[in-house]
C-alpha positions as CSV (number, residue, x, y, z in Angstrom):
1,M,-82.9,-2.2,-21.6
2,S,-84.2,-3.9,-24.7
3,G,-87.9,-2.7,-24.6
4,G,-89.8,-1.1,-27.5
5,P,-88.3,0.4,-30.7
6,R,-87.9,3.8,-29.2
7,T,-86.2,3.0,-25.9
8,P,-83.0,4.8,-24.9
9,F,-81.1,1.6,-25.3
10,I,-82.2,1.1,-28.9
11,A,-81.6,4.8,-29.7
12,A,-78.0,4.7,-28.2
13,R,-77.2,1.4,-30.0
14,G,-78.5,2.8,-33.3
15,L,-76.8,6.2,-33.2
16,A,-73.5,5.2,-31.7
17,Q,-70.4,5.3,-33.9
18,R,-67.7,2.9,-32.6
19,L,-64.2,4.3,-32.0
20,D,-61.3,2.5,-33.6
21,E,-58.4,4.5,-32.3
22,R,-58.0,6.0,-35.8
23,P,-57.9,9.7,-36.9
24,G,-61.3,9.2,-38.4
25,D,-62.9,8.7,-35.0
26,Y,-63.4,12.4,-34.7
27,D,-64.7,13.1,-38.3
28,A,-68.3,13.3,-37.2
29,L,-67.6,15.7,-34.4
30,L,-65.5,17.9,-36.7
31,Q,-68.4,18.1,-39.1
32,F,-70.6,19.3,-36.2
33,A,-67.9,21.9,-35.3
34,A,-67.9,23.5,-38.8
35,G,-69.0,27.1,-38.4
36,K,-69.1,27.0,-34.6
37,R,-67.5,29.8,-32.5
38,F,-67.3,27.7,-29.3
39,V,-66.6,24.0,-28.9
40,L,-66.9,22.9,-25.3
41,L,-65.2,19.5,-24.5
42,G,-66.2,18.0,-21.2
43,E,-65.0,15.2,-18.9
44,A,-66.8,13.0,-16.4
45,T,-63.9,13.3,-14.0
46,H,-61.0,15.7,-13.3
47,G,-58.5,12.8,-13.5
48,T,-59.0,10.5,-16.5
49,H,-56.1,10.1,-19.0
50,E,-58.3,9.3,-22.0
51,F,-60.4,12.4,-21.6
52,Y,-57.3,14.6,-21.7
53,R,-55.8,12.7,-24.5
54,M,-58.9,12.8,-26.7
55,R,-59.5,16.5,-26.0
56,A,-56.0,17.2,-27.1
57,Q,-56.4,15.2,-30.3
58,I,-59.7,16.9,-31.1
59,T,-58.4,20.3,-30.3
60,R,-55.4,19.8,-32.7
61,R,-57.8,19.1,-35.5
62,L,-60.0,22.1,-34.6
63,V,-57.0,24.3,-34.7
64,V,-55.5,22.9,-37.9
65,E,-58.7,22.2,-39.9
66,H,-61.2,24.8,-38.5
67,G,-59.0,27.7,-37.5
68,F,-59.7,27.7,-33.7
69,D,-57.2,30.0,-32.1
70,T,-57.7,29.7,-28.3
71,V,-57.9,26.9,-25.8
72,A,-59.7,28.0,-22.6
73,I,-59.5,25.8,-19.6
74,E,-61.2,25.4,-16.2
75,G,-58.2,27.0,-14.6
76,D,-57.2,30.4,-13.2
77,W,-56.2,33.2,-15.4
78,P,-52.7,33.9,-14.1
79,D,-51.6,30.3,-14.2
80,A,-52.9,29.7,-17.7
81,W,-51.5,33.1,-18.9
82,R,-48.0,31.8,-17.9
83,V,-48.6,28.9,-20.3
84,D,-50.0,31.3,-22.9
85,R,-46.7,33.3,-22.9
86,F,-44.8,30.0,-23.3
87,V,-46.8,28.7,-26.3
88,A,-46.6,32.2,-27.9
89,G,-42.8,32.0,-27.8
90,Q,-42.6,34.9,-25.4
91,A,-41.2,33.0,-22.4
92,G,-38.3,30.6,-22.2
93,G,-37.9,27.3,-20.4
94,D,-39.9,24.1,-21.2
95,A,-43.5,23.0,-21.0
96,A,-43.1,21.6,-17.5
97,A,-41.8,25.0,-16.3
98,A,-44.7,26.8,-18.1
99,L,-47.2,24.6,-16.1
100,G,-45.4,25.5,-12.9
101,G,-48.0,28.2,-12.0
102,F,-50.6,25.6,-11.3
103,E,-49.7,25.3,-7.6
104,R,-53.2,25.3,-6.1
105,F,-55.0,22.0,-5.3
106,P,-55.6,20.0,-7.4
107,T,-52.3,20.4,-9.2
108,W,-52.8,17.2,-11.3
109,M,-55.7,18.8,-13.2
110,W,-53.2,20.7,-15.4
111,R,-49.8,19.5,-14.3
112,N,-50.1,16.1,-15.9
113,R,-48.4,14.2,-18.8
114,D,-51.2,14.8,-21.3
115,V,-51.4,18.5,-20.8
116,L,-47.6,18.7,-20.9
117,E,-47.5,17.0,-24.3
118,F,-50.3,19.2,-25.6
119,V,-48.6,22.4,-24.4
120,A,-45.4,21.4,-26.1
121,W,-47.3,20.8,-29.4
122,L,-48.9,24.2,-29.1
123,R,-45.6,25.9,-28.8
124,S,-44.2,24.0,-31.8
125,H,-47.4,24.7,-33.9
126,N,-47.3,28.4,-33.0
127,A,-43.6,28.8,-33.9
128,A,-44.3,29.2,-37.7
129,L,-47.3,31.5,-37.3
130,P,-47.6,35.3,-37.2
131,A,-48.6,36.7,-33.9
132,E,-52.3,37.3,-34.7
133,R,-52.8,33.6,-35.7
134,R,-51.0,32.0,-32.8
135,V,-53.2,29.7,-30.6
136,G,-53.6,31.0,-27.1
137,F,-54.1,29.2,-23.8
138,C,-56.2,30.9,-21.2
139,G,-58.0,30.3,-17.9
140,L,-61.7,30.9,-17.2
141,D,-61.9,30.4,-13.5
142,L,-62.0,32.9,-10.6
143,Y,-60.1,31.4,-7.6
144,S,-57.0,33.7,-8.1
145,L,-58.1,36.5,-5.9
146,Y,-54.6,37.5,-4.6
147,R,-52.6,36.4,-7.6
148,S,-54.8,38.4,-10.0
149,A,-54.6,41.5,-7.8
150,D,-50.8,41.2,-7.8
151,E,-50.8,40.9,-11.5
152,V,-52.9,44.0,-12.0
153,V,-50.4,46.0,-9.8
154,R,-47.4,44.5,-11.6
155,Y,-48.8,45.5,-15.0
156,L,-49.6,49.0,-13.9
157,E,-46.1,49.4,-12.5
158,R,-44.9,49.0,-16.0
159,V,-47.4,51.2,-17.9
160,D,-48.7,53.7,-15.3
161,P,-46.9,53.8,-11.9
162,E,-49.3,56.4,-10.5
163,Q,-52.2,54.1,-11.2
164,A,-50.3,51.2,-9.7
165,E,-50.2,53.0,-6.4
166,I,-53.9,53.6,-6.5
167,A,-54.5,50.0,-7.3
168,R,-52.4,49.0,-4.3
169,Q,-54.5,51.1,-2.0
170,R,-57.7,49.7,-3.5
171,Y,-56.5,46.1,-3.0
172,A,-55.1,46.8,0.5
173,A,-58.3,45.6,2.2
174,L,-57.4,42.1,0.9
175,D,-53.9,42.1,2.4
176,H,-54.7,41.6,6.1
177,V,-55.0,37.9,5.7
178,R,-53.8,36.9,2.2
179,D,-56.2,33.9,2.5
180,P,-59.4,34.2,0.4
181,Q,-61.6,32.0,2.6
182,T,-60.7,33.9,5.7
183,Y,-61.3,37.2,3.9
184,G,-64.7,35.9,2.7
185,Y,-65.7,34.7,6.2
186,E,-64.8,38.0,7.8
187,A,-66.5,40.1,5.1
188,A,-69.7,37.9,5.1
189,L,-70.0,38.3,8.9
190,A,-69.2,42.0,8.7
191,L,-66.2,41.5,10.9
192,R,-64.5,43.9,8.5
193,P,-65.8,45.8,5.6
194,A,-65.9,44.2,2.2
195,C,-64.0,46.0,-0.5
196,H,-66.1,45.0,-3.5
197,D,-66.8,48.6,-4.6
198,A,-63.0,49.4,-4.7
199,M,-62.4,46.3,-6.8
200,V,-65.1,47.4,-9.3
201,R,-63.6,50.9,-9.5
202,Q,-60.2,49.4,-10.3
203,L,-61.7,47.3,-13.2
204,D,-63.6,50.3,-14.5
205,E,-60.4,52.4,-14.5
206,L,-58.4,49.8,-16.4
207,R,-61.1,49.6,-19.0
208,A,-61.3,53.4,-19.4
209,R,-57.6,53.7,-19.9
210,A,-57.4,50.7,-22.2
211,P,-56.9,52.7,-25.4
212,A,-53.9,54.5,-24.0
213,Y,-52.3,51.4,-22.4
214,A,-52.8,49.2,-25.5
215,R,-51.3,51.8,-27.9
216,G,-47.8,50.4,-27.5
217,D,-46.0,47.8,-29.6
218,G,-48.9,46.1,-31.4
219,P,-50.4,42.8,-30.4
220,A,-48.1,42.4,-27.4
221,A,-49.4,45.6,-25.8
222,Q,-53.0,44.7,-26.6
223,D,-52.6,41.2,-25.0
224,A,-50.9,42.7,-21.9
225,Q,-53.7,45.2,-21.4
226,F,-56.4,42.5,-21.9
227,A,-54.7,40.2,-19.5
228,A,-54.6,42.9,-16.8
229,E,-58.3,43.6,-17.4
230,R,-59.2,39.9,-17.1
231,N,-57.2,39.8,-13.8
232,A,-59.0,42.8,-12.5
233,A,-62.3,41.2,-13.5
234,A,-61.2,38.0,-11.7
235,V,-60.5,40.0,-8.5
236,V,-64.1,41.5,-8.7
237,D,-65.8,38.2,-9.1
238,A,-63.5,36.2,-6.8
239,E,-64.1,38.8,-4.0
240,A,-67.9,38.3,-4.4
241,Y,-67.4,34.5,-4.7
242,Y,-65.4,34.2,-1.4
243,R,-68.0,36.3,0.4
244,A,-70.8,34.2,-1.0
245,M,-69.1,30.9,0.1
246,F,-70.7,31.4,3.5
247,G,-74.1,31.5,2.1
248,S,-75.8,29.5,-0.6
249,R,-73.9,26.9,-2.6
250,I,-76.1,27.6,-5.6
251,N,-75.1,31.3,-5.5
252,T,-71.4,30.5,-5.5
253,W,-71.7,28.0,-8.3
254,N,-73.7,30.5,-10.4
255,L,-71.2,33.3,-9.7
256,R,-68.4,31.0,-10.9
257,D,-70.0,29.9,-14.1
258,A,-71.2,33.4,-15.0
259,H,-67.6,34.5,-14.6
260,M,-66.5,31.7,-17.0
261,R,-69.1,32.9,-19.5
262,D,-68.0,36.5,-19.3
263,T,-64.3,35.6,-19.6
264,L,-65.0,33.3,-22.6
265,L,-67.0,35.9,-24.5
266,A,-64.4,38.6,-23.7
267,L,-61.6,36.3,-24.8
268,A,-63.3,35.5,-28.1
269,A,-64.0,39.2,-28.8
270,H,-60.4,40.1,-28.0
271,R,-58.9,37.5,-30.3
272,A,-61.2,38.7,-33.1
273,R,-60.2,42.3,-32.6
274,C,-56.5,41.4,-32.8
275,G,-56.9,39.7,-36.2
276,G,-57.6,36.1,-35.1
277,S,-60.7,34.0,-35.6
278,G,-62.0,34.4,-32.1
279,R,-63.0,30.7,-32.1
280,V,-62.4,29.0,-28.8
281,V,-62.1,25.4,-27.6
282,V,-63.1,24.9,-23.9
283,W,-61.8,22.1,-21.6
284,A,-63.9,21.8,-18.5
285,H,-65.9,19.3,-16.5
286,N,-69.2,18.0,-17.8
287,S,-70.9,19.8,-14.9
288,H,-69.8,23.1,-16.5
289,V,-70.0,22.1,-20.2
290,G,-73.5,20.6,-20.1
291,D,-76.7,22.6,-20.1
292,A,-78.0,22.7,-16.5
293,R,-81.6,23.1,-17.6
294,A,-81.5,19.4,-18.5
295,T,-80.5,18.3,-15.0
296,E,-81.9,18.2,-11.5
297,V,-79.4,20.8,-10.3
298,G,-80.8,23.2,-12.9
299,R,-84.3,22.7,-11.5
300,Q,-82.8,23.6,-8.1
301,G,-81.6,27.0,-9.5
302,E,-78.1,26.3,-10.7
303,W,-76.9,27.4,-14.2
304,T,-73.8,26.3,-16.1
305,L,-71.4,27.7,-18.6
306,G,-72.9,25.5,-21.3
307,Q,-76.4,26.8,-20.6
308,L,-75.2,30.4,-20.4
309,L,-73.3,30.1,-23.7
310,R,-76.2,28.5,-25.5
311,E,-78.3,31.5,-24.3
312,A,-75.6,34.0,-25.4
313,A,-74.4,32.4,-28.6
314,G,-77.2,30.0,-29.7
315,D,-76.1,27.5,-32.3
316,A,-72.6,28.9,-32.4
317,A,-71.9,26.8,-29.3
318,L,-71.3,23.0,-29.4
319,L,-71.5,21.1,-26.1
320,V,-69.7,17.7,-26.0
321,G,-69.8,15.4,-23.0
322,F,-67.5,12.5,-22.0
323,T,-68.5,9.5,-19.9
324,T,-67.0,6.3,-18.5
325,Y,-68.3,3.1,-17.0
326,T,-65.4,1.9,-14.9
327,G,-61.6,2.0,-14.6
328,H,-59.2,4.2,-12.6
329,V,-59.0,7.9,-11.8
330,C,-56.6,10.3,-10.3
331,A,-58.5,11.9,-7.4
332,A,-58.2,12.8,-3.7
333,S,-60.2,11.5,-0.7
334,R,-60.5,15.0,0.8
335,W,-60.0,18.7,-0.2
336,D,-56.2,19.5,-0.3
337,G,-55.5,15.8,0.0
338,E,-52.9,13.9,-1.9
339,A,-53.5,12.6,-5.4
340,E,-54.5,8.9,-5.4
341,H,-54.8,6.2,-8.0
342,K,-58.4,5.1,-7.4
343,R,-60.5,2.4,-8.8
344,V,-63.8,3.7,-10.4
345,R,-66.7,1.5,-9.5
346,P,-68.9,0.2,-12.3
347,A,-71.7,2.6,-12.9
348,L,-75.1,2.1,-11.2
349,P,-77.6,0.1,-13.2
350,E,-80.1,3.1,-13.5
351,S,-77.4,5.4,-15.0
352,W,-76.6,6.5,-18.5
353,E,-73.1,5.1,-18.1
354,H,-74.6,1.6,-17.4
355,L,-76.9,1.9,-20.4
356,F,-74.0,2.8,-22.7
357,H,-72.0,-0.1,-21.2
358,S,-74.9,-2.4,-22.0
359,T,-74.6,-1.7,-25.7
360,R,-71.3,-3.7,-25.7
361,L,-69.8,-1.2,-28.1
362,D,-66.9,-0.5,-25.7
363,R,-66.1,3.1,-26.8
364,F,-68.1,5.3,-29.2
365,F,-69.2,8.7,-30.4
366,L,-72.9,9.5,-29.9
367,P,-74.6,12.3,-31.7
368,L,-77.5,13.6,-29.7
369,R,-79.4,15.7,-32.2
370,G,-82.5,15.1,-34.3
371,A,-85.6,12.8,-33.9
372,A,-83.5,9.6,-33.7
373,A,-82.1,10.9,-30.4
374,E,-85.4,11.8,-28.9
375,P,-85.5,8.7,-26.5
376,L,-82.2,10.0,-25.0
377,H,-84.1,13.0,-23.6
378,E,-85.4,10.7,-20.9
379,G,-84.1,11.4,-17.3
380,M,-81.6,9.0,-15.9
381,L,-78.7,9.1,-13.5
382,E,-75.4,10.6,-14.6
383,R,-72.1,10.3,-12.7
384,A,-69.8,13.3,-12.0
385,I,-66.4,12.8,-10.3
386,G,-64.6,16.0,-9.5
387,V,-61.2,16.3,-7.7
388,I,-62.6,14.2,-4.8
389,Y,-63.9,10.6,-5.3
390,L,-65.8,8.9,-2.5
391,P,-66.8,5.4,-3.7
392,Q,-68.3,4.5,-0.3
393,S,-71.0,7.2,-0.8
394,E,-71.0,7.2,-4.6
395,R,-74.8,7.5,-5.1
396,A,-75.1,10.5,-2.9
397,S,-71.8,12.1,-3.7
398,H,-71.4,11.6,-7.5
399,Y,-74.8,11.1,-9.2
400,F,-77.5,13.4,-10.4
401,E,-80.5,13.0,-12.8
402,A,-80.0,14.3,-16.3
403,S,-81.5,14.2,-19.8
404,I,-78.4,13.5,-21.7
405,A,-79.6,14.6,-25.1
406,A,-80.8,18.0,-23.8
407,Q,-77.6,18.4,-21.8
408,F,-75.1,17.9,-24.7
409,D,-75.1,18.1,-28.4
410,A,-72.8,15.0,-28.7
411,L,-71.0,12.6,-26.4
412,F,-68.0,10.2,-26.2
413,H,-68.4,7.1,-24.1
414,L,-65.5,4.9,-23.0
415,D,-66.3,1.8,-21.1
416,E,-63.0,1.6,-19.2
417,T,-60.6,4.4,-18.6
418,S,-57.3,5.0,-16.8
419,A,-56.0,7.6,-14.4
420,V,-54.2,10.7,-15.7
421,E,-50.5,10.8,-14.5
422,P,-49.5,13.8,-12.4
423,L,-46.2,15.4,-13.2
424,D,-45.6,15.5,-9.4
425,L,-46.1,11.8,-8.6
426,P,-47.1,11.1,-5.0
427,R,-45.5,8.2,-3.1
428,G,-47.0,4.8,-4.0
429,W,-48.4,6.0,-7.3
430,Q,-49.2,3.2,-9.8
431,P,-48.9,4.3,-13.4
432,H,-51.9,3.7,-15.7
433,P,-51.7,1.1,-18.4
434,S,-50.3,2.2,-21.8
435,P,-53.0,3.7,-24.0
436,E,-51.7,1.5,-26.9
437,T,-52.7,-1.7,-25.1
438,F,-55.4,-0.5,-22.7
439,P,-58.0,-1.9,-22.0
440,F,-56.9,-5.2,-23.6
441,G,-53.4,-5.5,-22.1
442,I,-51.9,-7.2,-25.1
């Protein structure tokens, strides 16, 4: 690790800016964010407390100091829209109730203590702002096939009952099972006809009638029409996604990240049309935030939101990764399994995480631009833990090769991290150490 003057170790050690748990920790990143339209904040796992806490702290500063007016998450549109109505002051209850729409596995991704605190802050922050300047909270994902279809019909029942009946008829082909994977299986094997064309016609109809539907009471009518349109788009893409599940994994991944890109760009344009800044902070996994062209999965044909956004927005997009060496994580052992408090094994010696650990800087910010970062374009292993963590097969299940400096514009590394705490604690859950004393325990 200590080779010549331009080794990755020397470059990381020289560029790293140690974090001191002070507000100034994020000053360098905030300087990078000046003038950007999109700041994508990643995470190496879907269950690390520090990643959520840091993204919330960074986002608050982006909102207050740089005028970002939307937070877009790796979650489904209807669930996030329920939170959006709460933080906009258009729904009652509390932050926990607002997060109640996140019922699909893994619930802890968004129903956790860190998100709860951030959502409560958003509502408080928005309370003193005019409607066009309020910070929104929206979802980019496409799993909500049935919920989005229901939301389209519900919206049309309010604004155009005749079109609501037409929408019901178009979506009727989905209703025989009300299970997206069963629908996808049957459609993929031609056991029953797919209804993709009907879904597209419904989306086109909503877009064509948008001027009439959004002519009501100002921003509220515009937001409601836009939400219905995004739900209709989610139905179109989710229908294609669930059919494609029984084909190539690369195809489903690409469909999903292309939908995220389309939703993000549409969201930014909508906020700008309504008088906002149209500047968006994204919270998603590193595997979406990073540029796939810098990874082995990119060479296999996958693309990512980060790559697609760089292609669409150029330097207006800032991609920020987060890594950890060891600690604990909230994850399951199987799909639809219970949340578990799991130990994260120390990173493999040939990985970026191990290299960062070897600097002995504990936790730091690492800018990845310019000639000084050139050695960090080397290919090494990078770890990705999603909602499932399988330490017994860690090398095969959780590592891929990546050029970290081409994948991200900047990165935060934390040597030891703790598990995010779900709002719905499973039996036997062990709470993570307090962030005030972790990792030193004093």
